N, CA, C and O of each residue as an XYZ file, in Angstrom:
368
protein
N      82.962    101.802    174.784
C      83.650    102.451    173.954
C      83.872    101.284    172.957
O      83.932    101.522    171.751
N      83.999     99.990    173.460
C      84.554     99.033    172.164
C      83.367     98.495    171.612
O      83.539     97.783    170.622
N      82.052     98.679    172.059
C      80.769     98.213    171.651
C      80.336     99.589    170.497
O      79.683     99.305    169.493
N      80.786    101.121    170.770
C      80.591    101.958    169.791
C      81.598    101.484    168.413
O      81.084    101.154    167.344
N      82.878    101.507    168.602
C      83.478    101.197    167.632
C      83.034     99.729    166.817
O      83.130     99.562    165.601
N      82.666     98.997    167.541
C      82.129     97.466    166.688
C      80.869     97.769    165.855
O      80.522     97.222    164.808
N      80.152     98.926    166.656
C      79.021     99.119    165.928
C      79.016     99.829    164.564
O      78.368     99.614    163.539
N      80.222    101.011    164.973
C      80.385    101.800    163.964
C      81.033    101.147    162.693
O      80.666    101.436    161.554
N      82.170    100.112    163.016
C      82.456     99.436    162.025
C      81.468     98.483    161.190
O      81.751     98.162    160.036
N      80.219     98.017    161.868
C      79.539     97.283    161.171
C      78.591     98.069    160.411
O      78.091     97.546    159.415
N      78.260     99.295    160.746
C      77.621     99.999    159.999
C      78.331    100.517    158.771
O      77.749    100.537    157.686
N      79.825    101.023    158.944
C      80.334    101.287    157.787
C      80.779     99.918    156.626
O      81.010    100.002    155.420
N      80.783     99.065    157.253
C      80.677     97.585    156.689
C      79.389     97.683    155.849
O      79.474     97.822    154.629
N      78.527     97.634    156.301
C      77.240     97.535    155.675
C      76.971     98.278    154.437
O      76.608     97.866    153.336
N      77.298     99.783    154.973
C      76.981    100.836    153.962
C      77.885    100.651    152.481
O      77.415    100.951    151.384
N      79.074    100.177    152.662
C      79.713     99.952    151.692
C      79.462     98.924    150.732
O      79.472     99.102    149.515
N      79.158     97.462    151.519
C      78.872     96.457    150.938
C      77.164     96.728    150.267
O      76.852     96.058    149.282
N      76.405     97.462    150.704
C      75.286     98.005    150.012
C      75.706     98.880    148.814
O      74.865     98.917    147.916
N      76.665     99.486    148.644
C      77.024    100.380    147.489
C      76.759    101.684    147.761
O      76.566    102.425    146.797
N      76.695    102.224    149.096
C      76.110    103.491    149.225
C      74.562    103.653    149.222
O      74.030    104.763    149.220
N      73.951    102.617    149.223
C      72.458    103.044    148.741
C      71.928    102.754    147.399
O      70.757    102.916    147.055
N      72.880    102.317    146.679
C      72.540    102.565    145.287
C      72.791    101.772    144.176
O      73.571    100.894    144.545
N      72.565    101.661    143.189
C      72.975    100.426    142.362
C      73.954    101.268    141.163
O      73.530    102.291    140.625
N      75.154    100.746    140.876
C      75.849    101.412    139.617
C      75.276    100.566    138.471
O      75.023     99.365    138.379
N      75.167    101.538    137.685
C      74.646    101.249    136.067
C      75.498    101.777    134.938
O      75.088    102.859    134.518
N      76.232    101.457    134.525
C      77.536    102.142    133.514
C      76.361    102.683    132.321
O      75.370    102.009    132.040
N      76.665    103.973    131.713
C      76.079    104.557    130.835
C      76.529    103.542    129.707
O      77.626    103.016    129.518
N      74.987    103.402    128.818
C      75.502    102.577    127.495
C      75.772    103.599    126.680
O      75.406    104.727    127.011
N      76.420    103.398    125.540
C      76.655    104.189    124.275
C      75.449    103.969    123.461
O      75.014    102.817    123.486
N      74.712    104.977    122.623
C      73.658    104.909    122.131
C      74.112    103.942    121.007
O      75.293    103.782    120.696
N      72.850    103.185    120.312
C      73.006    102.084    119.199
C      73.290    103.000    118.011
O      72.742    104.088    117.838
N      74.221    102.435    117.193
C      74.317    103.023    115.907
C      73.312    102.437    114.822
O      72.894    101.294    114.636
N      73.088    103.603    114.198
C      72.036    102.970    112.989
C      72.808    102.410    112.131
O      73.948    102.641    111.729
N      71.739    101.358    111.828
C      72.328    100.424    110.532
C      71.803    100.891    109.261
O      70.735    101.503    109.289
N      72.420    100.687    108.089
C      71.507    100.785    106.699
C      70.191     99.830    106.590
O      70.138     98.744    107.167
N      69.436    100.202    106.015
C      68.358     99.410    105.590
C      68.513     97.838    105.012
O      69.041     97.863    103.901
N      68.261     96.767    105.372
C      68.894     95.367    104.913
C      68.904     95.591    103.394
O      69.568     94.726    102.823
N      68.377     96.471    102.608
C      68.852     95.936    101.017
C      69.727     96.824    100.792
O      70.080     96.829     99.613
N      70.406     97.855    101.671
C      71.618     98.642    101.385
C      73.001     97.961    101.935
O      74.152     98.253    101.609
N      72.580     97.026    102.815
C      73.959     96.273    103.431
C      74.549     95.265    102.556
O      74.027     94.513    101.733
N      75.792     95.431    102.934
C      76.744     94.418    101.930
C      77.197     93.332    102.703
O      77.236     93.381    103.932
N      77.568     92.277    101.986
C      77.947     91.017    102.950
C      79.308     91.389    103.439
O      80.067     92.187    102.889
N      79.505     90.786    104.426
C      80.787     91.359    105.220
C      82.179     90.878    104.406
O      82.336     89.706    104.065
N      83.049     91.804    104.170
C      84.386     91.356    103.650
C      83.727     92.162    102.362
O      84.583     91.827    101.542
N      83.141     92.689    101.877
C      82.783     93.264    100.548
C      83.547     94.912    100.373
O      83.190     95.907    101.004
N      84.505     94.866     99.494
C      85.214     96.308     99.317
C      84.241     97.097     98.426
O      83.809     96.702     97.344
N      83.953     98.267     99.027
C      83.420     99.089     98.140
C      84.138    100.166     97.753
O      83.938    101.182     98.419
N      85.190    100.264     96.558
C      85.782    101.402     96.254
C      85.814    101.356     95.120
O      85.902    100.252     94.583
N      85.753    102.613     94.295
C      85.372    103.112     92.847
C      86.584    103.717     92.500
O      86.965    104.554     93.318
N      87.303    103.537     91.521
C      88.353    104.129     90.884
C      88.082    105.307     90.400
O      86.907    105.430     90.054
N      88.875    106.390     90.223
C      88.922    107.358     89.817
C      88.727    107.152     88.042
O      89.413    106.259     87.544
N      87.910    107.875     87.210
C      87.582    107.920     86.041
C      89.103    107.892     85.008
O      89.859    108.840     85.216
N      89.369    107.281     84.374
C      90.746    107.419     83.488
C      89.956    108.432     82.437
O      88.797    108.621     82.068
N      91.349    108.999     82.161
C      91.440    110.251     81.149
C      91.223    109.400     79.438
O      91.847    108.346     79.319
N      90.680    109.699     78.652
C      90.435    109.207     77.411
C      90.103    110.480     76.416
O      90.035    111.589     76.946
N      89.911    110.374     75.101
C      89.636    110.963     74.390
C      88.391    110.646     73.722
O      87.934    109.516     73.548
N      87.747    112.049     73.268
C      86.289    112.167     72.896
C      86.096    113.215     72.031
O      87.043    113.975     71.829
N      84.956    113.411     71.437
C      84.533    114.313     70.334
C      83.284    114.386     70.646
O      82.769    115.394     70.164
N      82.275    113.472     71.506
C      80.928    113.908     71.556
C      80.427    113.566     72.965
O      79.216    113.641     73.174
N      81.419    113.125     74.135
C      81.151    112.546     75.348
C      80.198    111.348     75.173
O      79.320    111.126     76.007
N      80.327    110.785     74.376
C      79.734    109.283     74.380
C      80.282    108.455     73.947
O      79.888    107.368     74.368
N      81.381    108.393     72.978
C      82.186    107.490     72.770
C      83.709    107.984     73.213
O      84.154    109.090     72.907
N      84.300    107.177     73.837
C      85.629    107.277     74.248
C      86.735    106.381     73.616
O      86.543    105.201     73.324
N      87.892    107.036     73.431
C      89.024    106.545     72.621
C      90.331    106.569     73.761
O      90.633    107.413     74.605
N      90.924    105.323     73.408
C      92.381    105.232     74.063
C      93.492    106.382     73.621
O      94.324    106.867     74.389
N      93.344    106.680     72.360
C      94.389    107.778     71.669
C      93.583    108.671     70.918
O      92.448    108.472     70.486
N      94.444    109.882     70.789
C      94.145    111.013     69.880
C      94.213    110.365     68.729
O      93.341    110.933     68.072
N      94.771    109.380     67.912
C      94.646    108.969     66.799
C      93.473    108.464     66.121
O      92.934    108.723     65.044
N      93.165    107.414     67.374
C      91.464    106.814     67.294
C      90.398    107.555     67.206
O      89.339    107.382     66.603
N      90.863    108.574     68.007
C      89.514    109.325     68.171
C      89.129    110.549     66.872
O      88.040    111.059     66.608
N      90.263    110.725     66.330
C      90.088    111.558     65.037
C      89.698    110.807     63.877
O      89.168    111.315     62.888
N      90.027    109.329     64.042
C      89.532    108.446     62.793
C      88.184    108.171     62.819
O      87.419    108.055     61.862
N      87.885    108.046     64.389
C      86.586    107.589     64.650
C      85.412    108.866     64.789
O      84.199    108.700     64.916
N      86.208    110.294     64.720
C      84.993    111.276     65.154
C      84.967    112.218     63.502
O      84.220    113.184     63.346
N      85.842    111.749     62.485
C      85.886    112.423     61.048
C      86.471    113.644     61.332
O      87.614    113.492     61.763
N      86.095    114.877     61.247
C      86.359    116.393     61.309
C      86.104    117.087     62.528
O      86.491    118.248     62.654
N      85.411    116.415     63.561
C      85.126    116.484     64.943
C      86.332    117.043     65.622
O      87.157    116.153     65.830
N      86.649    118.036     65.971
C      87.874    117.702     67.123
C      87.668    117.143     68.517
O      86.737    117.205     69.320
N      88.736    116.635     68.522
C      88.851    115.382     69.971
C      89.716    116.382     70.814
O      90.526    117.258     70.510
N      89.144    115.829     72.171
C      89.834    116.708     73.560
C      89.762    115.417     74.608
O      88.919    114.527     74.724
N      90.816    115.648     75.215
C      91.333    114.398     76.334
C      90.462    114.861     77.464
O      90.536    116.030     77.844
N      89.649    114.012     78.015
C      88.653    114.349     79.477
C      88.608    113.230     80.207
O      88.910    112.166     79.668
N      88.239    113.272     81.504
C      87.764    112.218     81.973
C      86.873    111.394     81.674
O      85.840    111.977     82.001
N      86.536    110.201     81.174
C      85.589    109.045     80.813
C      84.838    108.886     82.051
O      85.018    108.056     82.943
N      83.855    109.932     81.953
C      82.652    109.567     83.387
C      81.344    108.945     82.762
O      80.420    109.446     82.120
N      81.587    107.790     83.149
C      80.426    107.021     82.725
C      79.529    106.526     83.708
O      78.438    106.063     83.373
N      79.863    106.580     84.792
C      78.674    106.324     85.909
C      79.723    104.772     86.681
O      79.328    104.281     87.738
N      80.545    104.405     86.221
C      81.021    103.294     87.040
C      82.172    103.414     87.686
O      82.768    102.500     88.255
N      82.681    105.156     87.564
C      83.836    105.233     88.283
C      83.606    106.933     89.156
O      82.630    107.644     88.916
N      84.308    107.179     89.786
C      84.586    108.503     90.048
C      85.212    109.749     89.449
O      86.418    109.987     89.382
N      84.005    110.665     88.937
C      84.841    111.843     88.595
C      85.401    113.015     89.127
O      84.716    113.763     89.825
N      86.536    113.242     88.879
C      87.427    114.305     89.921
C      86.707    115.736     89.643
O      87.094    116.746     90.231
């Protein structure tokens, strides 16, 4: 009986040390796609655009800081207060 227990212990020990007949390989997360090199920014670069400010205009080409300067610059054309969407900011 002692030989059987010793043999059983040896078999169990070998099985456990062999990893139950297989090897464990953890699943790897898929690699994230990166932007092309010409679209990558240097590390530490902040890419934040401000919302476009509201300014006065009569033709959406020229923008004025006050209604009085807009009226003076546009003559008889009525002025309106709107977001100055010039491409360098985000329009709401």
